[in-house]
C-alpha positions as CSV (number, residue, x, y, z in Angstrom):
1,M,167.5,149.2,113.5
2,Q,167.7,151.2,116.6
3,S,164.8,153.1,118.0
4,Q,164.3,156.8,117.9
5,T,165.6,158.3,121.1
6,D,166.0,162.0,120.3
7,G,164.6,165.0,122.2
8,R,161.9,167.3,121.0
9,Y,163.5,170.7,121.4
10,T,166.5,172.2,119.6
11,S,169.2,174.1,121.4
12,A,169.8,177.8,120.8
13,A,173.2,177.1,119.1
14,T,171.6,174.5,116.8
15,R,168.7,176.8,115.9
16,V,171.1,179.6,114.9
17,A,173.2,177.3,112.8
18,C,170.1,175.9,111.1
19,R,168.6,179.3,110.3
20,S,171.8,180.3,108.6
21,N,171.7,177.3,106.3
22,K,169.7,178.5,103.3
23,I,167.7,175.5,101.9
24,A,167.4,176.4,98.3
25,D,167.2,179.2,95.7
26,H,163.6,178.6,94.9
27,E,162.0,178.8,98.4
28,G,158.4,178.2,99.4
29,P,157.0,178.9,102.8
30,K,159.5,178.4,105.7
31,G,162.3,177.9,103.3
32,I,161.0,174.8,101.6
33,S,162.0,174.4,98.0
34,W,159.2,173.9,95.4
35,L,160.2,171.1,93.0
36,A,160.8,172.5,89.6
37,L,159.7,169.7,87.3
38,S,161.0,171.5,84.2
39,T,164.6,171.2,85.4
40,T,164.4,167.7,86.9
41,P,167.0,165.3,85.4
42,E,165.5,162.6,83.1
43,W,166.3,159.8,85.5
44,L,164.2,161.5,88.2
45,S,161.0,161.5,86.2
46,P,157.9,160.1,87.8
47,M,157.9,156.3,88.0
48,N,154.9,154.3,86.8
49,T,155.6,151.4,89.2
50,A,152.1,151.0,90.7
51,L,153.9,150.6,94.0
52,V,155.4,147.3,92.8
53,P,158.9,146.9,94.5
54,S,162.0,146.6,92.4
55,P,163.6,143.1,91.8
56,N,166.2,144.0,94.5
57,I,163.9,143.5,97.6
58,Y,163.5,140.2,99.5
59,R,161.6,138.8,102.4
60,P,162.6,136.1,104.9
61,T,161.1,132.7,105.1
62,K,162.0,130.4,108.0
63,N,162.7,126.7,107.5
64,Q,162.6,125.0,110.9
65,T,165.7,122.9,110.0
66,A,167.8,125.3,108.1
67,G,167.0,128.6,109.7
68,H,166.2,131.9,107.8
69,H,166.2,132.0,104.0
70,L,165.2,134.7,101.6
71,E,162.9,134.9,98.7
72,S,162.1,137.7,96.3
73,I,158.8,139.5,96.8
74,A,157.7,137.8,93.6
75,G,158.2,134.5,95.4
76,E,161.5,133.4,93.7
77,K,164.2,131.9,95.8
78,A,167.1,134.3,96.1
79,E,169.8,132.8,98.4
80,S,171.4,131.2,95.3
81,T,173.2,134.5,94.9
82,P,176.4,134.3,97.0
83,A,176.6,138.0,97.6
84,L,173.0,138.2,98.9
85,A,173.5,135.1,101.1
86,A,176.6,136.7,102.6
87,I,174.8,139.9,103.4
88,H,171.9,138.1,105.0
89,A,174.2,135.9,107.1
90,A,176.1,139.0,108.3
91,L,172.8,140.7,109.2
92,L,171.6,137.7,111.2
93,A,174.9,137.3,113.0
94,F,175.0,141.0,113.8
95,V,171.5,141.4,115.2
96,E,171.2,138.0,116.9
97,H,174.5,138.5,118.8
98,D,173.8,138.5,122.5
99,D,175.3,141.9,123.0
100,Y,173.6,143.7,120.2
101,P,171.7,146.5,121.9
102,C,168.5,147.0,119.9
103,V,165.8,144.8,121.1
104,G,163.4,146.1,118.5
105,A,165.8,144.8,115.7
106,K,165.9,141.4,117.4
107,S,162.1,141.3,117.4
108,A,161.9,142.2,113.7
109,I,164.3,139.3,113.0
110,H,162.4,136.8,115.1
111,R,159.0,137.8,113.7
112,N,160.2,137.8,110.1
113,A,159.1,141.4,110.0
114,Y,162.1,142.8,108.0
115,R,162.5,143.3,104.3
116,L,166.0,143.4,102.8
117,G,167.0,145.3,99.7
118,N,170.3,145.0,98.0
119,Y,171.5,147.7,95.6
120,G,174.5,149.2,93.8
121,P,176.7,151.9,95.4
122,L,175.2,154.3,98.0
123,A,174.3,157.6,96.3
124,S,174.4,156.2,92.8
125,P,171.6,157.3,90.5
126,E,170.3,153.7,90.0
127,G,170.5,153.0,93.8
128,I,168.6,156.2,94.6
129,E,165.8,155.4,92.1
130,Q,165.5,151.8,93.3
131,T,165.5,152.5,97.0
132,T,162.9,155.3,96.5
133,R,160.6,152.9,94.7
134,D,161.1,150.2,97.3
135,L,160.6,152.6,100.3
136,Q,157.4,153.9,98.7
137,W,156.2,150.3,98.5
138,F,157.3,149.6,102.1
139,A,155.5,152.6,103.5
140,A,152.3,151.4,101.9
141,T,152.6,147.8,103.1
142,A,154.5,147.9,106.4
143,D,151.4,147.6,108.6
144,E,150.4,144.4,106.7
145,I,153.9,143.0,107.3
146,D,153.9,143.8,111.0
147,P,152.2,146.8,112.6
148,H,154.8,147.0,115.4
149,Y,158.2,145.8,114.1
150,A,158.2,146.1,110.3
151,T,161.7,147.2,109.3
152,M,163.3,147.9,105.9
153,L,167.0,147.5,105.3
154,T,168.7,148.9,102.2
155,V,172.2,147.4,101.8
156,F,174.6,148.8,99.2
157,D,177.4,147.2,97.3
158,G,179.9,150.0,98.0
159,P,181.6,152.3,97.8
160,A,184.4,151.5,100.2
161,I,183.7,153.8,103.2
162,K,186.8,155.8,104.2
163,D,185.5,157.3,107.5
164,E,182.3,158.5,109.2
165,R,182.3,161.8,107.3
166,H,182.5,160.0,104.0
167,F,179.5,157.8,104.8
168,E,177.5,160.8,106.1
169,S,178.1,162.7,102.9
170,L,177.0,159.8,100.7
171,M,174.0,159.2,102.9
172,W,172.7,162.7,102.7
173,K,173.3,162.8,98.9
174,H,171.3,159.6,98.6
175,L,168.5,160.9,100.8
176,Q,168.4,164.2,98.8
177,G,168.0,162.2,95.6
178,M,165.2,160.1,97.0
179,N,163.4,163.2,98.2
180,R,163.5,164.7,94.7
181,I,161.9,161.6,93.2
182,D,159.4,161.1,96.1
183,A,158.2,164.8,95.9
184,L,157.0,164.2,92.4
185,N,154.1,162.1,93.7
186,Y,154.0,162.4,97.5
187,R,153.6,165.1,100.1
188,W,155.7,165.1,103.2
189,D,154.1,163.3,106.1
190,P,152.1,166.0,107.9
191,S,152.7,164.5,111.3
192,V,156.3,165.6,111.2
193,S,158.3,168.7,110.1
194,I,160.1,168.9,106.7
195,D,162.7,171.2,108.2
196,P,165.8,169.1,109.2
197,C,166.6,171.7,111.9
198,D,163.2,171.5,113.5
199,P,162.8,169.3,116.6
200,D,159.8,167.6,115.0
201,F,161.7,166.6,111.8
202,S,161.6,163.1,110.5
203,Y,162.5,162.0,107.0
204,S,159.4,161.3,104.8
205,I,159.1,158.9,101.9
206,G,155.9,157.6,100.4
207,G,154.0,160.0,102.6
208,S,155.2,158.3,105.8
209,A,157.8,159.5,108.3
210,F,160.8,157.3,109.1
211,F,163.7,157.3,111.5
212,I,166.9,156.2,109.7
213,V,169.8,154.3,111.1
214,G,173.0,154.4,109.1
215,M,175.5,151.5,109.5
216,H,178.9,151.0,107.8
217,P,182.3,149.4,108.5
218,A,183.9,152.7,109.7
219,A,181.3,153.5,112.3
220,S,182.7,154.5,115.7
221,R,179.7,153.0,117.6
222,Q,179.9,149.2,117.6
223,A,176.1,149.0,117.2
224,R,176.5,150.8,113.9
225,R,179.6,148.9,112.6
226,F,178.3,146.7,109.9
227,P,180.3,145.2,107.0
228,Y,178.2,146.9,104.3
229,P,177.0,150.5,103.8
230,T,173.4,150.2,105.1
231,L,170.4,152.4,105.8
232,V,167.7,150.9,108.2
233,W,164.2,152.4,108.0
234,N,161.9,152.4,111.0
235,L,158.4,154.0,110.7
236,H,157.8,156.9,113.0
237,A,154.2,155.7,113.5
238,Q,155.5,152.6,115.3
239,F,157.3,154.7,117.9
240,E,154.1,156.7,118.4
241,R,152.2,153.5,119.0
242,L,154.7,152.6,121.8
243,R,154.1,156.1,123.3
244,E,150.4,155.7,123.2
245,V,150.6,152.5,125.3
246,G,153.2,153.8,127.6
247,Q,156.0,151.5,126.5
248,F,158.3,153.9,124.6
249,E,160.3,155.2,127.6
250,S,161.1,151.7,128.9
251,F,161.9,150.5,125.3
252,K,164.3,153.5,124.9
253,A,165.9,153.0,128.3
254,V,166.7,149.3,127.6
255,I,168.3,150.1,124.2
256,R,170.4,152.9,125.7
257,Q,171.6,150.8,128.6
258,R,172.6,147.9,126.3
259,D,174.3,150.3,123.9
260,E,176.3,151.8,126.7
261,Q,177.3,148.4,128.0
262,L,178.5,147.4,124.5
263,Q,180.4,150.6,123.7
264,G,181.6,151.5,127.2
265,S,180.2,155.0,126.9
266,A,176.8,156.6,126.3
267,N,175.9,157.8,122.8
268,P,176.3,161.6,122.8
269,E,173.6,162.0,120.1
270,Q,171.1,160.2,122.3
271,A,171.5,162.3,125.5
272,D,168.5,163.0,127.7
273,H,168.6,166.7,127.4
274,G,166.4,166.4,124.4
275,D,167.5,169.3,122.3
276,L,168.7,167.8,119.1
277,S,167.0,167.2,115.7
278,E,166.9,163.5,114.8
279,A,168.7,164.4,111.5
280,R,171.8,164.5,113.6
281,Q,171.4,160.8,114.6
282,Y,170.9,159.3,111.1
283,S,174.6,158.8,110.1
284,G,175.8,157.8,113.6
285,R,178.6,160.4,113.5
286,P,178.9,162.7,116.6
287,H,178.3,166.3,115.7
288,A,179.3,169.7,117.2
289,A,176.5,172.0,118.2
290,E,177.0,174.2,115.2
291,W,176.6,171.3,112.7
292,R,174.3,172.1,109.8
293,C,172.3,169.4,108.1
294,P,173.1,169.3,104.3
295,F,169.7,168.1,103.4
296,H,167.6,170.6,101.3
297,P,164.1,169.3,101.1
298,V,162.0,169.8,98.0
299,Q,158.2,169.7,97.8
300,Q,155.5,170.1,95.2
301,P,153.4,173.3,95.4
302,P,150.1,172.7,97.1
303,V,147.5,171.0,94.9
304,E,143.8,170.4,95.3
305,Q,143.9,166.6,94.7
306,S,145.9,164.0,96.7
307,P,148.6,161.9,95.0
308,I,147.1,159.0,93.1
309,E,146.7,155.9,95.3
310,Q,147.9,152.8,93.6
311,P,147.5,149.2,94.6
312,G,150.4,147.5,96.4
313,A,152.2,144.2,95.7
314,R,152.8,141.2,97.8
315,Q,154.4,141.7,101.2
């Protein structure tokens, strides 16, 4: 739940590495792969969900005497599940700690502007399908939840994370699977680049760009060291709104200062030189200049009509 603090220009070394990373065998313009529906696995078929979230997603309620509780989007109480209660308690303790650096995350908690999804293992077929469904729903309803601080957390029941490379590999496998499903019905957000090596890249789901924060028990940065494998989703549009009102730079500076105080050193992926794709920041693992993003985006060929707009569900 940290804010986007990357630069907008790639370094020469990074550009060379990215250009040598062929995205796919079936390439469209600029190396973008057209989605071949005839070869798509059965579980990746289009989902007729009408943008109704899966049963795995919950929202907070706040009881003045007992603190935060959760209920399913359908309105059913959900904290009777011990595992879910443990995840939620860990989240609140983590973010509400005085030293936690991200003030945006604290605002999301205090405003009840977060939605929490609990899934099976990271990069599992079922987890990929369910998180795609829920992020498509969240992209369509986030502004109704909170136009400034709406945040989606996808928390996974495993696997046990060995180290940062292990988490990063699973994360990109998961994001790759989500992209293959999403591309069946949605175009990439046109306000950002689909190329993970491009300085304007942001991950797109449900037609909206997101900045993703990966957290897990083996993270080297304390602000990312969470007991469960987790992906936190922040809408790119919210950062742009901060820029428009002149608050983004101060917001970014506060988070960086607090993060450095907590860790004892600055985050090398959030340096001020501004020459890194934000894809390098998602997992939280430091990268060498020659690192190549393993994400190979797919996209439908251009069509005349827009994706079918479907009604949302309760927020």
